[in-house]
VEXLUM-158262 format. One record per atom (N, C-alpha, C, O, CB): x, y, z; residue in three letters. Coordinates in pm, whole numbers, plus 50000, padded with zeros to 5 digits. Glycine has a CB too. Layout:
VEXLUM-158262
XYZAla/...
end
This chain:
VEXLUM-158262
498954747452413Unk/497584745552374Unk/497864734652256Unk/498774735152173Unk/496774760352327Unk/497144727552264Unk/497024713652148Unk/496294717952000Unk/495074718651994Unk/495864699652222Unk/496874719851920Unk/496264724151775Unk/495694712551728Unk/494904714551636Unk/497324729751661Unk/495814702351756Unk/495214691351681Unk/493714685351752Unk/493234674951707Unk/496404679351674Unk/493124691751852Unk/492174688851913Unk/490894693951817Unk/491044702351729Unk/492344694252049Unk/489824688451843Unk/488414696151764Unk/488134709451832Unk/487294717351790Unk/486834686451780Unk/488774711151924Unk/488364724351971Unk/489424735051954Unk/489514743752040Unk/487984723552112Unk/490094734851866Unk/490934746951813Unk/490584759451827Unk/489384761651818Unk/491104746651689Unk/491314768451847Unk/491314782751815Unk/491014788251679Unk/491514782851581Unk/492504787351844Unk/490134800051665Unk/489984801851517Unk/491104807151443Unk/490904810251325Unk/488914810151490Unk/492254808751494Unk/493584811051419Unk/494284798151391Unk/495254798251315Unk/494564820351502Unk/493864786751446Unk/494304775351415Unk/493624771651309Unk/494234766051219Unk/494274766851508Unk/492474773651300Unk/491264768951213Unk/491814776651073Unk/492044771050966Unk/489504774751279Unk/491894785951092Unk/492214798250945Unk/493364793150909Unk/493434791150788Unk/492464817250973Unk/494314790250969Unk/495704785650927Unk/495584772150845Unk/496184771350738Unk/496674783351061Unk/494894762550887Unk/494844748850831Unk/494004753850691Unk/494484751850579Unk/493974736150944Unk/492964759250708Unk/492004764050592Unk/492834771150476Unk/492664768950356Unk/490834775050653Unk/493634778750523Unk/494564787850430Unk/495444779250349Unk/495704783150235Unk/495504798150516Unk/495974767450393Unk/496974761650336Unk/496384751950246Unk/497064748550149Unk/497884756550428Unk/495004745750267Unk/494604738650180Unk/493304741650122Unk/492584732750075Unk/494694727750224Unk/492904756450122Unk/491974763050071Unk/492064769049917Unk/491104774749865Unk/491814772150161Unk/493374766849848Unk/493464772449731Unk/493694787749752Unk/493984793549857Unk/492284768949653Unk/493474793549614Unk/493324806749613Unk/494794812249630Unk/495714806549571Unk/492324811149721Unk/494954820349687Unk/496144832449727Unk/496824825249837Unk/497974828349866Unk/495514849249786Unk/496104814949908Unk/496794811150006Unk/496524821950160Unk/497104819750267Unk/498304810949942Unk/495674831850141Unk/495354839450264Unk/494404834950331Unk/493534828650271Unk/495074851650248Unk/494304836750460Unk/493614831650580Unk/492144838050556Unk/491174832250604Unk/494404836550732Unk/491964850150480Unk/490714856950483Unk/490324860950351Unk/491234861350269Unk/490734868250570Unk/489494863250323Unk/488794866850188Unk/488194882550164Unk/487274885850089Unk/487534856650175Unk/489024890950251Unk/488524904850294Unk/488494912550133Unk/488944908250026Unk/489744913450425Unk/487784925050163Unk/487394930350051Unk/488704938849988Unk/488624942949872Unk/486104938850082Unk/490034941450078Unk/491014944950018Unk/491224960150051Unk/492214966450015Unk/490854941349885Unk/490244964950118Unk/490314981950158Unk/490434983150277Unk/490234994050333Unk/489144991250127Unk/490844970350352Unk/491534976350492Unk/490004974850612Unk/489974979150727Unk/492204997750459Unk/489044968550551Unk/487804968950637Unk/488064958650787Unk/487444960750892Unk/486414962550532Unk/488904949650771Unk/489104941050855Unk/489774947850976Unk/490814954050954Unk/489794930550796Unk/489314947251094Unk/489744955451208Unk/491464951351235Unk/492374959751233Unk/488664951651350Unk/491644937351257Unk/493144934551267Unk/493264918751241Unk/492274911451231Unk/493804939051422Unk/494734913851229Unk/494994900651190Unk/496024900551300Unk/496704909651346Unk/495434897351029Unk/495974885751333Unk/496914881351435Unk/498334877851366Unk/498514869551277Unk/496304868551513Unk/499394886751431Unk/500684885051374Unk/501434877451460Unk/502384871251413Unk/501354897051346Unk/501164876751590Unk/501994869951681Unk/501394863851790Unk/500784871451865Unk/502884877851727Unk/501394849851823Unk/500534848551935Unk/501534836852021Unk/501804825651979Unk/498804843151886Unk/501894841852127Unk/502574837452230Unk/502414834252362Unk/501604842252409Unk/503194842752235Unk/502814825952450Unk/502214825552601Unk/502224837552654Unk/501474840152749Unk/502934816952699Unk/503064846652602Unk/503144863652684Unk/502234870552629Unk/502034881652678Unk/504554873652668Unk/501434866552516Unk/500534877052465Unk/500394873052294Unk/501014864352234Unk/501264893552498Unk/499354882552240Unk/499604880152103Unk/499554895052059Unk/499244904352133Unk/498534869752027Unk/499814895751959Unk/500114909251849Unk/498934908451748Unk/498724898151685Unk/501754908151750Unk/498264918251737Unk/497454919551602Unk/497964933051509Unk/498374943451560Unk/495734921451642Unk/497884931451414Unk/498164943151309Unk/496924944851197Unk/496594937251105Unk/499654939551223Unk/496364957351239Unk/495424963651143Unk/495684961850992Unk/496834961950946Unk/495404977851170Unk/494704960350923Unk/495064959150754Unk/495564972050706Unk/496524973150629Unk/493684955450652Unk/494704984950770Unk/495094997750769Unk/496535001350773Unk/497105008950694Unk/494505003150867Unk/497044995250869Unk/498934996550894Unk/499284990350796Unk/500224996250743Unk/499804989351033Unk/498934979250731Unk/499984972650601Unk/499824984050484Unk/500744989050419Unk/499344954350526Unk/498494986850472Unk/498174996550355Unk/498865007750383Unk/499095012550272Unk/496695000250333Unk/499425016050479Unk/499935026150464Unk/501705025150490Unk/502525034350482Unk/499125034650549Unk/501925011850519Unk/503315011650512Unk/503615007150376Unk/504775008850339Unk/503965003150618Unk/502735001550292Unk/502834998250164Unk/502905010250076Unk/503765011349988Unk/501804990050130Unk/501905019950103Unk/501955032150048Unk/502945039850045Unk/503345044249937Unk/501225038150089Unk/503645043250180Unk/504815048850204Unk/505865040850143Unk/506675049150100Unk/504995050650340Unk/506255029950119Unk/507435023250082Unk/507375024549904Unk/508365026049833Unk/507415006350151Unk/506005023649859Unk/505945028349711Unk/506515042549705Unk/507555045049643Unk/504395028249650Unk/505965049749757Unk/506195066049734Unk/507815067049737Unk/508355073649649Unk/505395076949871Unk/508565061049834Unk/509905062649835Unk/510915061949694Unk/511975068049684Unk/510255052849926Unk/510385054349604Unk/511055049849503Unk/511105064049424Unk/510135071549437Unk/510365036949434Unk/512125067749346Unk/512265078849264Unk/511565074249138Unk/511785063249087Unk/513755083049244Unk/510915080949100Unk/510315079348960Unk/508585077048984Unk/507895078448882Unk/511125064748875Unk/507955074049098Unk/506775074049139Unk/506535088749166Unk/507155095849244Unk/506585064749248Unk/505415092449080Unk/504745106549069Unk/503845108449162Unk/503865117749242Unk/504065109348947Unk/502795097249154Unk/501785097949258Unk/501145084449252Unk/501435075349176Unk/500755109849239Unk/500105084649356Unk/499565069249366Unk/498045070549331Unk/497595082049325Unk/499765061849532Unk/497365062249311Unk/495915061649283Unk/495455065549138Unk/496155072149061Unk/495235070649379Unk/494065060249106Unk/494005063948985Unk/493355076148977Unk/493135081749084Unk/493475054848911Unk/492925082648853Unk/492635095648842Unk/491265101348943Unk/491205112648991Unk/492405097448686Unk/490445093048956Unk/489455099249040Unk/490045100449186Unk/490085111249246Unk/488105090849036Unk/490445090149233Unk/490955092749378Unk/492215102849395Unk/492405108749501Unk/491395078549440Unk/492885103949306Unk/493745114349299Unk/493085128049304Unk/493565138049357Unk/494495112849184Unk/491925126849241Unk/491105144049235Unk/490435141349343Unk/490315152349397Unk/489945149949095Unk/489885132749414Unk/489225134349553Unk/490225138649650Unk/489975147449732Unk/488555121049604Unk/491495131949645Unk/492655135449765Unk/493005149749723Unk/493195156149826Unk/494225124449767Unk/493145157149618Unk/493465169049616Unk/492565180249661Unk/492845191549700Unk/493815170549508Unk/491255173449643Unk/490175180149728Unk/490265181849874Unk/490245192049943Unk/489015173349711Unk/490355170449903Unk/490225169450047Unk/491365172550124Unk/491135174050244Unk/489845157050082Unk/492775174350080Unk/493945182250123Unk/493755196250123Unk/494435203250197Unk/495065179650042Unk/492925201050050Unk/492645215450039Unk/491445222950161Unk/491085234550181Unk/492065216849877Unk/491095210350221Unk/489835211150286Unk/490515211750428Unk/491235202250460Unk/488695198250252Unk/490325223750528Unk/490945221350657Unk/490415210150741Unk/489185209250742Unk/490865233150733Unk/491065201650809Unk/490815190550890Unk/490205178750762Unk/489295170950788Unk/489615195251027Unk/490725179150658Unk/489865170150577Unk/490705156550599Unk/490165146550553Unk/489665175450406Unk/491805155150654Unk/492545143050660Unk/493145140950533Unk/493005129850481Unk/491735131550700Unk/493805150050474Unk/494535148350370Unk/496005136450378Unk/496355127150304Unk/494895163150342Unk/496435140750474Unk/497925132850492Unk/497695117850517Unk/498545109650483Unk/498865139050630Unk/496575114250575Unk/496415100350610Unk/495705095050501Unk/496045083450482Unk/495735097750741Unk/494695099650410Unk/494305095550306Unk/495135092750198Unk/495135082450131Unk/493555102250279Unk/495925103850183Unk/497095101650070Unk/498055092750058Unk/498615088649956Unk/497815110750061Unk/498305088250230Unk/499315078650208Unk/498865064850152Unk/499645057950086Unk/500015076850332Unk/497415060150184Unk/496665050250150Unk/496055049350001Unk/495585039149950Unk/495725050350243Unk/496135061049946Unk/495315062849801Unk/495975055649707Unk/497175058049697Unk/495205077749741Unk/495525047449636Unk/496225039849543Unk/496635026149602Unk/497195017449536Unk/497415047549495Unk/496275024849746Unk/496945009849776Unk/495755001849841Unk/495035005949932Unk/498385010249892Unk/495704988949775Unk/494584980149828Unk/495334967849896Unk/496454964549857Unk/493524975149702Unk/494804962349982Unk/495644952250082Unk/494664939150078Unk/493454941550069Unk/495864959050262Unk/494994928750083Unk/494264916250186Unk/495364911250269Unk/496474907350235Unk/493564901750100Unk/494844912150382Unk/495684905250461Unk/495244894250538Unk/494204895650603Unk/496214913050536Unk/495944882550543Unk/495824870750621Unk/496274871250758Unk/496404882050816Unk/496474860650560Unk/496564858650821Unk/496854858450935Unk/498364858850917Unk/499034863851008Unk/496214847751007Unk/499034853350795Unk/500334850550811Unk/501084858150680Unk/502264861450670Unk/500524834250821Unk/499794859850565Unk/500614865150465Unk/499644877050442Unk/498654879050513Unk/500984854950332Unk/500084886150321Unk/499264897050273Unk/499724898350085Unk/500714895150018Unk/499724912850383Unk/498644903450061Unk/498894904449922Unk/498574919549880Unk/497664924049949Unk/498004893649842Unk/499094928749785Unk/499194941649793Unk/498844943749640Unk/499354936549555Unk/500594947149852Unk/497934954349607Unk/497724960549488Unk/498104975749493Unk/497834983349586Unk/496314958349449Unk/498764978849379Unk/498904993949387Unk/498885000749245Unk/499434996949142Unk/500274997649460Unk/498085012049268Unk/497925022349139Unk/499145032649146Unk/499555037149253Unk/496355031749146Unk/499695035849021Unk/500865045249047Unk/500695053948912Unk/500025051648812Unk/502485036949065Unk/501645066248950Unk/501505074148836Unk/503055074648825Unk/503715075848928Unk/500585088848849Unk/503745073748690Unk/505005073248685Unk/505425085248596Unk/504765089248500Unk/505425060248641Unk/506595090548638Unk/507275102948584Unk/507545098548448Unk/507765086548426Unk/508635107848663Unk/507545107048355Unk/507955103548215Unk/509575102748211Unk/510435109448268Unk/507365115148107Unk/509665093148132Unk/511425088348113Unk/511725078248200Unk/512825072948186Unk/512605100248151Unk/510955074348292Unk/511425064148399Unk/511245049648322Unk/510225048348253Unk/510425065348553Unk/512065039848330Unk/511755026748291Unk/510875021048383Unk/511195018248499Unk/512895018848277Unk/509515018848323Unk/508405013248394Unk/508875000948444Unk/508744999248565Unk/507165011548313Unk/509374992148380Unk/509754975648401Unk/510774977248562Unk/510614971348669Unk/511004967748224Unk/511784987648522Unk/512404988248634Unk/512114995548742Unk/512734992848845Unk/513344990448612Unk/511145006148745Unk/510385010148847Unk/509735001648920Unk/509875000949042Unk/509645017648812Unk/508844993248840Unk/507904982648924Unk/508694974048986Unk/508294969749094Unk/506894974148842Unk/509804970048942Unk/510814960249019Unk/511334967249129Unk/511474961049235Unk/512054955048932Unk/511624978849123Unk/512194986549263Unk/511104989149373Unk/511434988849491Unk/512825002049225Unk/509894991549338Unk/508554992749403Unk/508484983649469Unk/508534984249591Unk/507444993549333Unk/508304969049377Unk/507904958749438Unk/508694953949530Unk/508194949049631Unk/507614950549364Unk/510064954249514Unk/511034949349621Unk/510894958549736Unk/510694953649847Unk/512574948949572Unk/510974971749721Unk/510684981349885Unk/509514980149938Unk/509474982350059Unk/510744997549883Unk/508304976749872Unk/507264974349933Unk/507374958050039Unk/507214957150161Unk/506194975049810Unk/507674946949940Unk/508064933750022Unk/508844939050157Unk/508414938650272Unk/509154922849924Unk/510044944050112Unk/511044945050230Unk/510514953850319Unk/510874951350434Unk/512464949650195Unk/509604965750307Unk/509234971150424Unk/507994968150498Unk/507754971650614Unk/509254982650405Unk/507224961350420Unk/505894951950493Unk/506424941050571Unk/506174940250691Unk/504824944250380Unk/507164932350508Unk/507904918650559Unk/508754923650696Unk/508904915650788Unk/509114911650425Unk/509214935550704Unk/510224939150806Unk/509354943050936Unk/509374938151050Unk/511224952050754Unk/508524954050877Unk/507784959950986Unk/506534951451055Unk/506344952351177Unk/507264972750930Unk/505774943950979Unk/504714934551049Unk/505204921151068Unk/504764914851165Unk/503414933250969Unk/506294914050967Unk/506464902451000Unk/505314892350900Unk/505324880150916Unk/506324902551160Unk/504704896650835Unk/503944888050725Unk/504684888650611Unk/505314898550573Unk/502484892550691Unk/504574875750543Unk/504874871050416Unk/504084877850303Unk/502914874450283Unk/504674856850415Unk/504654887450226Unk/504054891650108Unk/504034882449994Unk/505044880449926Unk/504624902950071Unk/502964877149972Unk/502834867349844Unk/503114871649712Unk/503744866349621Unk/501534862449829Unk/502344885349724Unk/502374894349565Unk/501874907349599Unk/500994910549678Unk/501274887849428Unk/502824916249501Unk/502424929249493Unk/502034932649324Unk/502834931449231Unk/503674938549559Unk/500804936549313Unk/500634938549186Unk/500584953349154Unk/500054961149234Unk/499514931649145Unk/501194958249020Unk/501254972949024Unk/500474975648879Unk/500704969848773Unk/502944979349036Unk/499634984448900Unk/498964989648783Unk/499615003648743Unk/499535011948834Unk/497384990948813Unk/500205007748635Unk/500535019348596Unk/499545026748525Unk/499425025348404Unk/501575018248532Unk/498735035648601Unk/497425043048544Unk/497835057148453Unk/496965063248391Unk/496375047948686Unk/499165061348453Unk/499525072848404Unk/500645075948382Unk/501425069148449Unk/499185080348457Unk/501275085648296Unk/502545091048294Unk/502555103048339Unk/501605109148291Unk/503105090948180Unk/503285110748421Unk/503595123948459Unk/504345131548373Unk/505565129648374Unk/504185124148571Unk/503775141748282Unk/504905147748192Unk/505535160548279Unk/504945165348376Unk/504235153248031Unk/506925165948226Unk/507355178748313Unk/506565190148279Unk/506525198948365Unk/508855183148293Unk/505745192548145Unk/505035200848116Unk/503865205548210Unk/503515217248226Unk/504735197148012Unk/503345194648268Unk/502235194848366Unk/502325203648495Unk/501445210048553Unk/502035181448408Unk/503815201848525Unk/504075209848635Unk/504205223448619Unk/504135231348713Unk/505085205848691Unk/504445227148482Unk/504215243548472Unk/502695247448446Unk/502295259048458Unk/505135250148342Unk/502025238748415Unk/500435240248409Unk/499895242048531Unk/499155251848543Unk/499705228648352Unk/500075235548620Unk/499755234048771Unk/500385242448866Unk/500155239648984Unk/500055221548815Unk/501325254448835Unk/501955261148890Unk/501365271648986Unk/501905276849083Unk/502595264848809Unk/499985273648930Unk/499025282249003Unk/498595278449121Unk/498195286349206Unk/497945284248937Unk/498685261549139Unk/498045260549278Unk/498765258649368Unk/498375252449466Unk/497195251849297Unk/500005263449359Unk/500955262349500Unk/501755251749518Unk/502485250949617Unk/500195261849624Unk/501695241449412Unk/502355228349406Unk/503365228349298Unk/504155218949295Unk/501375217149384Unk/503455240149188Unk/504265239049085Unk/505625238049088Unk/506355232649004Unk/504065247449022Unk/506055245749235Unk/507615244249231Unk/508115230849337Unk/509225229749391Unk/508355260549289Unk/507115222749347Unk/507735211149417Unk/508535202549341Unk/509655199749384Unk/506785203249476Unk/508175198049242Unk/508925188549109Unk/510135196049041Unk/511055190248983Unk/507745185448971Unk/510035206849053Unk/510975215448968Unk/512385212149023Unk/512665209949141Unk/510635232148979Unk/513355212048897Unk/514615207048891Unk/515505220948932Unk/514955230948979Unk/514915200048738Unk/516645220248913Unk/517985228248943Unk/517615239348842Unk/518115250248872Unk/519605219548910Unk/516885239148734Unk/516635250248620Unk/515305256748677Unk/514505257848584Unk/516405243348449Unk/514825261148789Unk/513455264448810Unk/513625279448761Unk/514595286848778Unk/512855261848972Unk/512335282148690Unk/512205297148655Unk/511965305048780Unk/512515316048785Unk/511025300048554Unk/511325301748869Unk/510925312848979Unk/511835306149097Unk/512145294249096Unk/509015314349021Unk/512225315449196Unk/513175315549296Unk/512315318349423Unk/512855319149533Unk/514335326149268Unk/
end
């Protein structure tokens, strides 16, 4: 199909607009919350592949949580609502906790990601942010083929080890306890 004709496909028009339109170079001005249904990832003569924005959002969330030193994702309000949702049977806790604290803007060939994280006390925030950024970029690019043009990380809180002792009554207290746990 000729891309220079006046009747080009919408994906061709978006690509040319993205390279000359300024901004972040993304082909969409989406809200960043995964509201767009899908974006074109591959278009061949044998068919096309589209990737939903929430797929990119989940991949980024999982990749960020893989890094040691990331205690939680999301701001205080979203973490509170997430904790309530997890306690409600059928509340969809696992799906929403994966995307909590992750906003994405997905274009036809590129993605921009914003992360809100809570860091474990004692971790080097600068080194942790570098590791998270590297892991998110690698994971998203490997799985989707999209170019990740930026990963913005906002550290909203620091988790103190003493907070685990205070929370031990809710059933999660033993999760983060080290080898010197007081309870077996």
